N, CA, C, O and the ligand as a Tripos MOL2 file, in Angstrom:
@<TRIPOS>MOLECULE
protein
  293   291    74     0     0
PROTEIN
NO_CHARGES

@<TRIPOS>ATOM
      1 N          98.7520  135.9830   94.9340 N.3       1 MET1
      2 CA         98.3530  135.5200   93.6960 C.3       1 MET1
      3 C          99.5700  135.2220   92.7230 C.2       1 MET1
      4 O         100.2330  136.2220   92.4480 O.2       1 MET1
      5 N          99.9280  134.1890   92.2290 N.am      2 PRO2
      6 CA        101.0720  133.9130   91.3910 C.3       2 PRO2
      7 C         100.9580  134.7260   89.9860 C.2       2 PRO2
      8 O          99.8770  135.0490   89.4930 O.2       2 PRO2
      9 N         102.0770  134.9770   89.4790 N.am      3 ARG3
     10 CA        102.2890  135.7260   88.2460 C.3       3 ARG3
     11 C         102.6270  134.5160   87.2410 C.2       3 ARG3
     12 O         103.2630  133.5010   87.5220 O.2       3 ARG3
     13 N         102.1390  134.8100   86.1850 N.am      4 TYR4
     14 CA        102.4030  133.9170   84.9970 C.3       4 TYR4
     15 C         102.9990  134.7060   83.8640 C.2       4 TYR4
     16 O         102.5370  135.7950   83.5260 O.2       4 TYR4
     17 N         104.0400  134.1360   83.2770 N.am      5 ASP5
     18 CA        104.7120  134.8780   82.0860 C.3       5 ASP5
     19 C         104.0900  134.2580   80.8420 C.2       5 ASP5
     20 O         103.9060  133.0440   80.7460 O.2       5 ASP5
     21 N         103.7990  135.0650   79.9680 N.am      6 PHE6
     22 CA        103.2220  134.6350   78.6180 C.3       6 PHE6
     23 C         104.0290  135.3110   77.4030 C.2       6 PHE6
     24 O         104.5310  136.4320   77.4770 O.2       6 PHE6
     25 N         104.0710  134.6550   76.5190 N.am      7 ARG7
     26 CA        104.7040  135.1500   75.1960 C.3       7 ARG7
     27 C         103.8070  135.1870   74.0380 C.2       7 ARG7
     28 O         103.1590  134.2140   73.6530 O.2       7 ARG7
     29 N         103.7960  136.2620   73.5390 N.am      8 CYS8
     30 CA        102.9550  136.4180   72.2570 C.3       8 CYS8
     31 C         103.6720  135.8940   71.0240 C.2       8 CYS8
     32 O         104.7460  136.3940   70.6890 O.2       8 CYS8
     33 N         103.1110  134.8970   70.3340 N.am      9 ARG9
     34 CA        103.7510  134.4240   69.1480 C.3       9 ARG9
     35 C         103.4170  135.2380   67.9620 C.2       9 ARG9
     36 O         104.0460  135.0560   66.9190 O.2       9 ARG9
     37 N         102.5170  136.0860   68.0330 N.am     10 SER10
     38 CA        102.2440  137.0470   66.9170 C.3      10 SER10
     39 C         103.1400  138.1600   66.7680 C.2      10 SER10
     40 O         103.5270  138.5420   65.6640 O.2      10 SER10
     41 N         103.5330  138.7760   68.0370 N.am     11 CYS11
     42 CA        104.4300  139.9660   67.9920 C.3      11 CYS11
     43 C         105.5500  139.7400   68.8400 C.2      11 CYS11
     44 O         106.4360  140.5940   68.8730 O.2      11 CYS11
     45 N         105.6350  138.6770   69.5510 N.am     12 GLY12
     46 CA        106.8120  138.2980   70.1910 C.3      12 GLY12
     47 C         106.8650  138.9730   71.6820 C.2      12 GLY12
     48 O         107.8260  138.7790   72.4260 O.2      12 GLY12
     49 N         105.9590  139.6260   71.9810 N.am     13 ALA13
     50 CA        105.9580  140.3560   73.3910 C.3      13 ALA13
     51 C         105.7880  139.4380   74.3670 C.2      13 ALA13
     52 O         105.0660  138.4550   74.1980 O.2      13 ALA13
     53 N         106.4300  139.6690   75.4620 N.am     14 THR14
     54 CA        106.2320  138.9790   76.6920 C.3      14 THR14
     55 C         105.5170  139.7380   77.8340 C.2      14 THR14
     56 O         105.7630  140.9140   78.1040 O.2      14 THR14
     57 N         104.7470  139.0880   78.3860 N.am     15 PHE15
     58 CA        103.8580  139.9140   79.3020 C.3      15 PHE15
     59 C         103.4560  138.9910   80.6180 C.2      15 PHE15
     60 O         103.3760  137.7630   80.5900 O.2      15 PHE15
     61 N         103.2370  139.7680   81.6910 N.am     16 GLU16
     62 CA        102.8230  138.8680   82.8440 C.3      16 GLU16
     63 C         101.3290  139.1660   83.2110 C.2      16 GLU16
     64 O         100.7860  140.2640   83.0910 O.2      16 GLU16
     65 N         100.7930  138.1000   83.6410 N.am     17 LEU17
     66 CA         99.3960  138.1960   84.3020 C.3      17 LEU17
     67 C          99.4130  137.5300   85.6100 C.2      17 LEU17
     68 O          99.9860  136.4800   85.9020 O.2      17 LEU17
     69 N          98.6680  138.3300   86.3890 N.am     18 ARG18
     70 CA         98.4150  137.7520   87.7240 C.3      18 ARG18
     71 C          97.0700  137.0770   87.7500 C.2      18 ARG18
     72 O          96.0470  137.7220   87.5210 O.2      18 ARG18
     73 N          97.0530  135.7960   88.0250 N.am     19 ARG19
     74 CA         95.7990  135.1190   87.9750 C.3      19 ARG19
     75 C          95.9200  133.9750   88.9510 C.2      19 ARG19
     76 O          97.0220  133.5760   89.3280 O.2      19 ARG19
     77 N          94.7420  133.4340   89.3700 N.am     20 THR20
     78 CA         94.8770  132.2680   90.2340 C.3      20 THR20
     79 C          95.3400  131.0180   89.6120 C.2      20 THR20
     80 O          95.4130  130.8930   88.3900 O.2      20 THR20
     81 N          95.6670  130.0560   90.4820 N.am     21 MET21
     82 CA         96.2690  128.8140   89.8750 C.3      21 MET21
     83 C          95.1810  128.1300   89.0730 C.2      21 MET21
     84 O          95.4930  127.4440   88.1000 O.2      21 MET21
     85 N          94.0200  128.2750   89.4090 N.am     22 ALA22
     86 CA         92.9440  127.6640   88.6330 C.3      22 ALA22
     87 C          92.7960  128.1810   87.1980 C.2      22 ALA22
     88 O          92.3100  127.5360   86.2690 O.2      22 ALA22
     89 N          93.2850  129.4520   87.1380 N.am     23 GLN23
     90 CA         93.3020  130.0640   85.7800 C.3      23 GLN23
     91 C          94.4580  130.1030   85.0240 C.2      23 GLN23
     92 O          94.5690  130.7330   83.9720 O.2      23 GLN23
     93 N          95.5180  129.2850   85.6670 N.am     24 ALA24
     94 CA         96.8590  129.2630   85.0680 C.3      24 ALA24
     95 C          96.7850  128.7540   83.5650 C.2      24 ALA24
     96 O          97.5350  129.2590   82.7290 O.2      24 ALA24
     97 N          96.0270  127.9130   83.2730 N.am     25 ASN25
     98 CA         95.9200  127.3280   82.0150 C.3      25 ASN25
     99 C          95.0350  127.9300   81.0080 C.2      25 ASN25
    100 O          94.9560  127.4770   79.8660 O.2      25 ASN25
    101 N          94.3740  128.9360   81.4180 N.am     26 ASP26
    102 CA         93.3810  129.6460   80.5230 C.3      26 ASP26
    103 C          94.1780  130.4730   79.5040 C.2      26 ASP26
    104 O          95.2740  130.9370   79.8200 O.2      26 ASP26
    105 N          93.6640  130.6600   78.3270 N.am     27 PRO27
    106 CA         94.3470  131.2930   77.2380 C.3      27 PRO27
    107 C          94.5470  132.8120   77.7400 C.2      27 PRO27
    108 O          93.6710  133.3940   78.3790 O.2      27 PRO27
    109 N          95.5600  133.2950   77.4560 N.am     28 ALA28
    110 CA         95.8490  134.7660   77.8720 C.3      28 ALA28
    111 C          95.9080  135.4870   76.3020 C.2      28 ALA28
    112 O          96.2300  134.9590   75.2370 O.2      28 ALA28
    113 N          95.4990  136.8030   76.5650 N.am     29 VAL29
    114 CA         95.4730  137.5410   75.3590 C.3      29 VAL29
    115 C          96.5130  138.5660   75.5370 C.2      29 VAL29
    116 O          96.6410  139.1890   76.5910 O.2      29 VAL29
    117 N          97.3260  138.7540   74.4050 N.am     30 CYS30
    118 CA         98.4630  139.6590   74.4190 C.3      30 CYS30
    119 C          97.8990  141.1910   74.6160 C.2      30 CYS30
    120 O          96.8400  141.5530   74.1020 O.2      30 CYS30
    121 N          98.6240  141.9430   75.3190 N.am     31 PRO31
    122 CA         98.2280  143.2690   75.5110 C.3      31 PRO31
    123 C          97.8990  144.0740   74.1220 C.2      31 PRO31
    124 O          97.2210  145.0970   74.0300 O.2      31 PRO31
    125 N          98.5310  143.3760   73.0930 N.am     32 GLN32
    126 CA         98.3320  143.9780   71.6940 C.3      32 GLN32
    127 C          97.0700  143.4890   71.1750 C.2      32 GLN32
    128 O          96.5780  144.0500   70.1960 O.2      32 GLN32
    129 N          96.4300  142.3970   71.7830 N.am     33 GLY33
    130 CA         95.2060  141.9960   71.2920 C.3      33 GLY33
    131 C          95.3320  140.6690   70.6080 C.2      33 GLY33
    132 O          94.3490  140.1360   70.0940 O.2      33 GLY33
    133 N          96.5670  140.1030   70.5910 N.am     34 HIS34
    134 CA         96.8000  138.7760   69.8910 C.3      34 HIS34
    135 C          96.3140  137.6130   70.8460 C.2      34 HIS34
    136 O          96.3080  137.7820   72.0660 O.2      34 HIS34
    137 N          95.9490  136.5500   70.3230 N.am     35 GLU35
    138 CA         95.3050  135.5180   71.0450 C.3      35 GLU35
    139 C          96.3970  134.3370   70.9640 C.2      35 GLU35
    140 O          96.3120  133.4100   71.7690 O.2      35 GLU35
    141 N          97.2920  134.3590   70.1210 N.am     36 ASP36
    142 CA         98.1920  133.3200   70.0370 C.3      36 ASP36
    143 C          99.3850  133.4720   71.0050 C.2      36 ASP36
    144 O         100.4500  133.9590   70.6250 O.2      36 ASP36
    145 N          99.2060  133.1010   72.0900 N.am     37 THR37
    146 CA        100.2080  133.2140   73.2300 C.3      37 THR37
    147 C         100.4630  131.8610   73.8330 C.2      37 THR37
    148 O          99.6370  130.9500   73.7770 O.2      37 THR37
    149 N         101.5540  131.7730   74.3710 N.am     38 VAL38
    150 CA        102.1000  130.4910   75.1010 C.3      38 VAL38
    151 C         102.3670  130.9210   76.5150 C.2      38 VAL38
    152 O         102.6640  132.0910   76.7560 O.2      38 VAL38
    153 N         102.2740  130.0500   77.4200 N.am     39 LYS39
    154 CA        102.5680  130.3390   78.7330 C.3      39 LYS39
    155 C         104.0960  129.8880   78.8760 C.2      39 LYS39
    156 O         104.5260  128.8160   78.4520 O.2      39 LYS39
    157 N         104.8250  130.8210   79.5100 N.am     40 LEU40
    158 CA        106.2480  130.4420   79.8690 C.3      40 LEU40
    159 C         106.4330  129.8010   81.2690 C.2      40 LEU40
    160 O         105.8920  130.2740   82.2690 O.2      40 LEU40
    161 N         107.1750  128.7710   81.2900 N.am     41 LEU41
    162 CA        107.4660  128.1930   82.5360 C.3      41 LEU41
    163 C         108.4250  129.0190   83.3150 C.2      41 LEU41
    164 O         109.5940  129.0730   82.9310 O.2      41 LEU41
    165 N         108.0420  129.6660   84.3740 N.am     42 SER42
    166 CA        108.8250  130.4340   85.2270 C.3      42 SER42
    167 C         109.4030  129.5640   86.3320 C.2      42 SER42
    168 O         108.7710  128.6270   86.8200 O.2      42 SER42
    169 N         110.5420  129.8850   86.6800 N.am     43 ALA43
    170 CA        111.1690  129.2140   87.7260 C.3      43 ALA43
    171 C         110.5310  129.5550   89.0710 C.2      43 ALA43
    172 O         110.5540  130.7050   89.5090 O.2      43 ALA43
    173 N         110.0090  128.6240   89.6640 N.am     44 VAL44
    174 CA        109.5240  128.8600   91.0610 C.3      44 VAL44
    175 C         110.4310  128.5520   92.0880 C.2      44 VAL44
    176 O         110.9820  127.4630   92.2480 O.2      44 VAL44
    177 N         110.5790  129.6820   92.8590 N.am     45 ALA45
    178 CA        111.5400  129.5470   93.9980 C.3      45 ALA45
    179 C         111.0870  128.6570   95.1520 C.2      45 ALA45
    180 O         110.0940  128.9740   95.8080 O.2      45 ALA45
    181 N         111.6920  127.7000   95.3830 N.am     46 VAL46
    182 CA        111.1120  126.8090   96.4280 C.3      46 VAL46
    183 C         112.2690  126.8090   97.4440 C.2      46 VAL46
    184 O         113.4320  126.4830   97.2080 O.2      46 VAL46
    185 N         111.7690  127.2170   98.5760 N.am     47 THR47
    186 CA        112.7640  127.2660   99.6730 C.3      47 THR47
    187 C         112.5870  126.1830  100.5990 C.2      47 THR47
    188 O         111.5230  125.5700  100.6880 O.2      47 THR47
    189 N         113.6890  125.9100  101.3490 N.am     48 GLY48
    190 CA        113.6950  124.7520  102.2140 C.3      48 GLY48
    191 C         114.0530  123.4920  101.5090 C.2      48 GLY48
    192 O         114.7400  123.5340  100.4890 O.2      48 GLY48
    193 N         113.6190  122.3780  102.0060 N.am     49 GLY49
    194 CA        114.1770  121.1660  101.5110 C.3      49 GLY49
    195 C         115.1490  120.5100  102.4480 C.2      49 GLY49
    196 O         115.4580  121.0110  103.5290 O.2      49 GLY49
    197 N         115.6190  119.3740  101.9970 N.am     50 ALA50
    198 CA        116.5770  118.6570  102.8170 C.3      50 ALA50
    199 C         117.9960  119.1180  102.6180 C.2      50 ALA50
    200 O         118.5630  119.1070  101.5260 O.2      50 ALA50
    201 N         118.4980  119.4990  103.6850 N.am     51 SER51
    202 CA        119.8840  119.9800  103.6220 C.3      51 SER51
    203 C         120.8080  118.8030  104.1980 C.2      51 SER51
    204 O         120.4040  118.1300  105.1460 O.2      51 SER51
    205 N         121.9030  118.5990  103.6790 N.am     52 ALA52
    206 CA        122.7960  117.5090  103.9760 C.3      52 ALA52
    207 C         123.1940  117.8290  105.4980 C.2      52 ALA52
    208 O         123.8060  118.8550  105.7950 O.2      52 ALA52
    209 N         122.8270  116.9380  106.3660 N.am     53 GLY53
    210 CA        123.1750  117.0910  107.7150 C.3      53 GLY53
    211 C         124.5800  116.6160  107.9620 C.2      53 GLY53
    212 O         124.8880  115.4310  107.8400 O.2      53 GLY53
    213 N         125.4290  117.5580  108.3120 N.am     54 ALA54
    214 CA        126.7540  117.2310  108.7190 C.3      54 ALA54
    215 C         126.9610  116.7090  110.0330 C.2      54 ALA54
    216 O         126.8330  117.4100  111.0370 O.2      54 ALA54
    217 N         127.2770  115.4920  110.0610 N.am     55 ALA55
    218 CA        127.4480  114.8170  111.3840 C.3      55 ALA55
    219 C         128.7140  115.3710  112.0790 C.2      55 ALA55
    220 O         129.8580  115.2540  111.6400 O.2      55 ALA55
    221 N         128.3420  116.0070  113.2540 N.am     56 GLN56
    222 CA        129.6100  116.4820  113.8880 C.3      56 GLN56
    223 C         130.0920  115.3910  114.8890 C.2      56 GLN56
    224 O         129.4160  114.8750  115.7790 O.2      56 GLN56
    225 N         131.3640  115.1430  114.5810 N.am     57 GLN57
    226 CA        132.0220  114.1800  115.5360 C.3      57 GLN57
    227 C         132.9320  114.9420  116.5220 C.2      57 GLN57
    228 O         133.7960  115.7250  116.1280 O.2      57 GLN57
    229 N         132.7050  114.6860  117.7690 N.am     58 ALA58
    230 CA        133.5330  115.2160  118.7470 C.3      58 ALA58
    231 C         134.8620  114.6630  118.8140 C.2      58 ALA58
    232 O         135.0660  113.4490  118.7750 O.2      58 ALA58
    233 N         135.7310  115.4940  118.9080 N.am     59 PRO59
    234 CA        137.0820  114.9330  118.9420 C.3      59 PRO59
    235 C         137.3220  114.0920  120.2130 C.2      59 PRO59
    236 O         136.9670  114.4620  121.3320 O.2      59 PRO59
    237 N         137.9330  112.9720  119.9600 N.am     60 SER60
    238 CA        138.0580  111.9460  121.0450 C.3      60 SER60
    239 C         139.1900  112.5200  121.9830 C.2      60 SER60
    240 O         140.3640  112.6220  121.6270 O.2      60 SER60
    241 N         138.7310  112.8630  123.1520 N.am     61 GLY61
    242 CA        139.7280  113.3530  124.1310 C.3      61 GLY61
    243 C         140.4410  112.4240  124.8470 C.2      61 GLY61
    244 O         139.8500  111.5530  125.4850 O.2      61 GLY61
    245 N         141.6370  112.5010  124.8200 N.am     62 GLY62
    246 CA        142.4430  111.3740  125.5670 C.3      62 GLY62
    247 C         142.6060  111.7290  126.9860 C.2      62 GLY62
    248 O         142.8650  112.8920  127.2960 O.2      62 GLY62
    249 N         142.4780  110.8450  127.8260 N.am     63 GLY63
    250 CA        142.5130  110.9770  129.1440 C.3      63 GLY63
    251 C         143.9100  111.3740  129.6900 C.2      63 GLY63
    252 O         144.8270  111.6730  128.9260 O.2      63 GLY63
    253 N         144.0310  111.3670  130.9540 N.am     64 GLY64
    254 CA        145.3520  111.5330  131.4200 C.3      64 GLY64
    255 C         145.8450  112.9620  131.4570 C.2      64 GLY64
    256 O         145.1320  113.8490  130.9880 O.2      64 GLY64
    257 N         146.9640  113.2220  131.9600 N.am     65 GLY65
    258 CA        147.3500  114.5410  132.0920 C.3      65 GLY65
    259 C         148.8410  114.4950  132.3270 C.2      65 GLY65
    260 O         149.5640  113.6830  131.7490 O.2      65 GLY65
    261 N         149.2500  115.3290  133.1330 N.am     66 CYS66
    262 CA        150.6020  115.4920  133.3220 C.3      66 CYS66
    263 C         151.1710  114.2880  134.3010 C.2      66 CYS66
    264 O         152.3490  113.9330  134.3570 O.2      66 CYS66
    265 N         150.0540  113.7310  135.0710 N.am     67 CYS67
    266 CA        150.5710  112.8330  136.0950 C.3      67 CYS67
    267 C         150.4690  111.2920  135.4580 C.2      67 CYS67
    268 O         150.6720  110.2910  136.1440 O.2      67 CYS67
    269 N         150.1820  111.2620  134.2840 N.am     68 GLY68
    270 CA        150.1090  109.9060  133.5690 C.3      68 GLY68
    271 C         151.5200  109.0780  133.7830 C.2      68 GLY68
    272 O         151.6050  107.9300  134.2180 O.2      68 GLY68
    273 N         152.5210  109.8650  133.4080 N.am     69 GLY69
    274 CA        153.7220  109.2720  133.3200 C.3      69 GLY69
    275 C         154.5940  109.4120  134.4990 C.2      69 GLY69
    276 O         155.7750  109.0650  134.4770 O.2      69 GLY69
    277 N         154.0140  109.9200  135.5290 N.am     70 GLY70
    278 CA        154.9330  110.1430  136.7000 C.3      70 GLY70
    279 C         155.7020  111.4510  136.6430 C.2      70 GLY70
    280 O         156.6570  111.6290  137.4000 O.2      70 GLY70
    281 N         155.3180  112.3640  135.7760 N.am     71 CYS71
    282 CA        156.0040  113.5610  135.7420 C.3      71 CYS71
    283 C         155.8280  114.5340  136.8780 C.2      71 CYS71
    284 O         156.5850  115.4900  137.0490 O.2      71 CYS71
    285 N         154.7190  114.2300  137.7060 N.am     72 CYS72
    286 CA        154.4840  115.0340  138.7780 C.3      72 CYS72
    287 C         154.9580  114.3860  140.0560 C.2      72 CYS72
    288 O         154.7800  114.9940  141.1120 O.2      72 CYS72
    289 N         155.4210  113.4540  140.0550 N.am     73 GLY73
    290 CA        155.7850  112.8000  141.4040 C.3      73 GLY73
    291 C         157.2610  112.9040  141.5420 C.2      73 GLY73
    292 O         157.8200  112.4530  142.5420 O.2      73 GLY73
    293 ZN        100.8790  140.0730   70.5240 Zn       74 ZN74
@<TRIPOS>BOND
     1     1     2 1
     2     2     3 1
     3     3     4 2
     4     3     5 am
     5     5     6 1
     6     6     7 1
     7     7     8 2
     8     7     9 am
     9     9    10 1
    10    10    11 1
    11    11    12 2
    12    11    13 am
    13    13    14 1
    14    14    15 1
    15    15    16 2
    16    15    17 am
    17    17    18 1
    18    18    19 1
    19    19    20 2
    20    19    21 am
    21    21    22 1
    22    22    23 1
    23    23    24 2
    24    23    25 am
    25    25    26 1
    26    26    27 1
    27    27    28 2
    28    27    29 am
    29    29    30 1
    30    30    31 1
    31    31    32 2
    32    31    33 am
    33    33    34 1
    34    34    35 1
    35    35    36 2
    36    35    37 am
    37    37    38 1
    38    38    39 1
    39    39    40 2
    40    39    41 am
    41    41    42 1
    42    42    43 1
    43    43    44 2
    44    43    45 am
    45    45    46 1
    46    46    47 1
    47    47    48 2
    48    47    49 am
    49    49    50 1
    50    50    51 1
    51    51    52 2
    52    51    53 am
    53    53    54 1
    54    54    55 1
    55    55    56 2
    56    55    57 am
    57    57    58 1
    58    58    59 1
    59    59    60 2
    60    59    61 am
    61    61    62 1
    62    62    63 1
    63    63    64 2
    64    63    65 am
    65    65    66 1
    66    66    67 1
    67    67    68 2
    68    67    69 am
    69    69    70 1
    70    70    71 1
    71    71    72 2
    72    71    73 am
    73    73    74 1
    74    74    75 1
    75    75    76 2
    76    75    77 am
    77    77    78 1
    78    78    79 1
    79    79    80 2
    80    79    81 am
    81    81    82 1
    82    82    83 1
    83    83    84 2
    84    83    85 am
    85    85    86 1
    86    86    87 1
    87    87    88 2
    88    87    89 am
    89    89    90 1
    90    90    91 1
    91    91    92 2
    92    91    93 am
    93    93    94 1
    94    94    95 1
    95    95    96 2
    96    95    97 am
    97    97    98 1
    98    98    99 1
    99    99   100 2
   100    99   101 am
   101   101   102 1
   102   102   103 1
   103   103   104 2
   104   103   105 am
   105   105   106 1
   106   106   107 1
   107   107   108 2
   108   107   109 am
   109   109   110 1
   110   110   111 1
   111   111   112 2
   112   111   113 am
   113   113   114 1
   114   114   115 1
   115   115   116 2
   116   115   117 am
   117   117   118 1
   118   118   119 1
   119   119   120 2
   120   119   121 am
   121   121   122 1
   122   122   123 1
   123   123   124 2
   124   123   125 am
   125   125   126 1
   126   126   127 1
   127   127   128 2
   128   127   129 am
   129   129   130 1
   130   130   131 1
   131   131   132 2
   132   131   133 am
   133   133   134 1
   134   134   135 1
   135   135   136 2
   136   135   137 am
   137   137   138 1
   138   138   139 1
   139   139   140 2
   140   139   141 am
   141   141   142 1
   142   142   143 1
   143   143   144 2
   144   143   145 am
   145   145   146 1
   146   146   147 1
   147   147   148 2
   148   147   149 am
   149   149   150 1
   150   150   151 1
   151   151   152 2
   152   151   153 am
   153   153   154 1
   154   154   155 1
   155   155   156 2
   156   155   157 am
   157   157   158 1
   158   158   159 1
   159   159   160 2
   160   159   161 am
   161   161   162 1
   162   162   163 1
   163   163   164 2
   164   163   165 am
   165   165   166 1
   166   166   167 1
   167   167   168 2
   168   167   169 am
   169   169   170 1
   170   170   171 1
   171   171   172 2
   172   171   173 am
   173   173   174 1
   174   174   175 1
   175   175   176 2
   176   175   177 am
   177   177   178 1
   178   178   179 1
   179   179   180 2
   180   179   181 am
   181   181   182 1
   182   182   183 1
   183   183   184 2
   184   183   185 am
   185   185   186 1
   186   186   187 1
   187   187   188 2
   188   187   189 am
   189   189   190 1
   190   190   191 1
   191   191   192 2
   192   191   193 am
   193   193   194 1
   194   194   195 1
   195   195   196 2
   196   195   197 am
   197   197   198 1
   198   198   199 1
   199   199   200 2
   200   199   201 am
   201   201   202 1
   202   202   203 1
   203   203   204 2
   204   203   205 am
   205   205   206 1
   206   206   207 1
   207   207   208 2
   208   207   209 am
   209   209   210 1
   210   210   211 1
   211   211   212 2
   212   211   213 am
   213   213   214 1
   214   214   215 1
   215   215   216 2
   216   215   217 am
   217   217   218 1
   218   218   219 1
   219   219   220 2
   220   219   221 am
   221   221   222 1
   222   222   223 1
   223   223   224 2
   224   223   225 am
   225   225   226 1
   226   226   227 1
   227   227   228 2
   228   227   229 am
   229   229   230 1
   230   230   231 1
   231   231   232 2
   232   231   233 am
   233   233   234 1
   234   234   235 1
   235   235   236 2
   236   235   237 am
   237   237   238 1
   238   238   239 1
   239   239   240 2
   240   239   241 am
   241   241   242 1
   242   242   243 1
   243   243   244 2
   244   243   245 am
   245   245   246 1
   246   246   247 1
   247   247   248 2
   248   247   249 am
   249   249   250 1
   250   250   251 1
   251   251   252 2
   252   251   253 am
   253   253   254 1
   254   254   255 1
   255   255   256 2
   256   255   257 am
   257   257   258 1
   258   258   259 1
   259   259   260 2
   260   259   261 am
   261   261   262 1
   262   262   263 1
   263   263   264 2
   264   263   265 am
   265   265   266 1
   266   266   267 1
   267   267   268 2
   268   267   269 am
   269   269   270 1
   270   270   271 1
   271   271   272 2
   272   271   273 am
   273   273   274 1
   274   274   275 1
   275   275   276 2
   276   275   277 am
   277   277   278 1
   278   278   279 1
   279   279   280 2
   280   279   281 am
   281   281   282 1
   282   282   283 1
   283   283   284 2
   284   283   285 am
   285   285   286 1
   286   286   287 1
   287   287   288 2
   288   287   289 am
   289   289   290 1
   290   290   291 1
   291   291   292 2
@<TRIPOS>SUBSTRUCTURE
     1 MET1         2 RESIDUE 1 A MET
     2 PRO2         6 RESIDUE 1 A PRO
     3 ARG3        10 RESIDUE 1 A ARG
     4 TYR4        14 RESIDUE 1 A TYR
     5 ASP5        18 RESIDUE 1 A ASP
     6 PHE6        22 RESIDUE 1 A PHE
     7 ARG7        26 RESIDUE 1 A ARG
     8 CYS8        30 RESIDUE 1 A CYS
     9 ARG9        34 RESIDUE 1 A ARG
    10 SER10       38 RESIDUE 1 A SER
    11 CYS11       42 RESIDUE 1 A CYS
    12 GLY12       46 RESIDUE 1 A GLY
    13 ALA13       50 RESIDUE 1 A ALA
    14 THR14       54 RESIDUE 1 A THR
    15 PHE15       58 RESIDUE 1 A PHE
    16 GLU16       62 RESIDUE 1 A GLU
    17 LEU17       66 RESIDUE 1 A LEU
    18 ARG18       70 RESIDUE 1 A ARG
    19 ARG19       74 RESIDUE 1 A ARG
    20 THR20       78 RESIDUE 1 A THR
    21 MET21       82 RESIDUE 1 A MET
    22 ALA22       86 RESIDUE 1 A ALA
    23 GLN23       90 RESIDUE 1 A GLN
    24 ALA24       94 RESIDUE 1 A ALA
    25 ASN25       98 RESIDUE 1 A ASN
    26 ASP26      102 RESIDUE 1 A ASP
    27 PRO27      106 RESIDUE 1 A PRO
    28 ALA28      110 RESIDUE 1 A ALA
    29 VAL29      114 RESIDUE 1 A VAL
    30 CYS30      118 RESIDUE 1 A CYS
    31 PRO31      122 RESIDUE 1 A PRO
    32 GLN32      126 RESIDUE 1 A GLN
    33 GLY33      130 RESIDUE 1 A GLY
    34 HIS34      134 RESIDUE 1 A HIS
    35 GLU35      138 RESIDUE 1 A GLU
    36 ASP36      142 RESIDUE 1 A ASP
    37 THR37      146 RESIDUE 1 A THR
    38 VAL38      150 RESIDUE 1 A VAL
    39 LYS39      154 RESIDUE 1 A LYS
    40 LEU40      158 RESIDUE 1 A LEU
    41 LEU41      162 RESIDUE 1 A LEU
    42 SER42      166 RESIDUE 1 A SER
    43 ALA43      170 RESIDUE 1 A ALA
    44 VAL44      174 RESIDUE 1 A VAL
    45 ALA45      178 RESIDUE 1 A ALA
    46 VAL46      182 RESIDUE 1 A VAL
    47 THR47      186 RESIDUE 1 A THR
    48 GLY48      190 RESIDUE 1 A GLY
    49 GLY49      194 RESIDUE 1 A GLY
    50 ALA50      198 RESIDUE 1 A ALA
    51 SER51      202 RESIDUE 1 A SER
    52 ALA52      206 RESIDUE 1 A ALA
    53 GLY53      210 RESIDUE 1 A GLY
    54 ALA54      214 RESIDUE 1 A ALA
    55 ALA55      218 RESIDUE 1 A ALA
    56 GLN56      222 RESIDUE 1 A GLN
    57 GLN57      226 RESIDUE 1 A GLN
    58 ALA58      230 RESIDUE 1 A ALA
    59 PRO59      234 RESIDUE 1 A PRO
    60 SER60      238 RESIDUE 1 A SER
    61 GLY61      242 RESIDUE 1 A GLY
    62 GLY62      246 RESIDUE 1 A GLY
    63 GLY63      250 RESIDUE 1 A GLY
    64 GLY64      254 RESIDUE 1 A GLY
    65 GLY65      258 RESIDUE 1 A GLY
    66 CYS66      262 RESIDUE 1 A CYS
    67 CYS67      266 RESIDUE 1 A CYS
    68 GLY68      270 RESIDUE 1 A GLY
    69 GLY69      274 RESIDUE 1 A GLY
    70 GLY70      278 RESIDUE 1 A GLY
    71 CYS71      282 RESIDUE 1 A CYS
    72 CYS72      286 RESIDUE 1 A CYS
    73 GLY73      290 RESIDUE 1 A GLY
    74 ZN74       293 GROUP 0 **** ****
């Protein structure tokens, strides 16, 4: 169940409430009993997403060896 942060505009207190998403926009009452509260936008941690795929390029191997230039002969 997600938690929502609220702030009371009467006394300035911030508090958290755990409620369902369907109740996210319901008015919250300050623990001190005030009803003038606003819901704070909390940063939702979203994991995943598109990561920049680094294309790995294989180094072009040159052929040949020591026998290319007749060094072995
Ligand atoms: Zn309050």
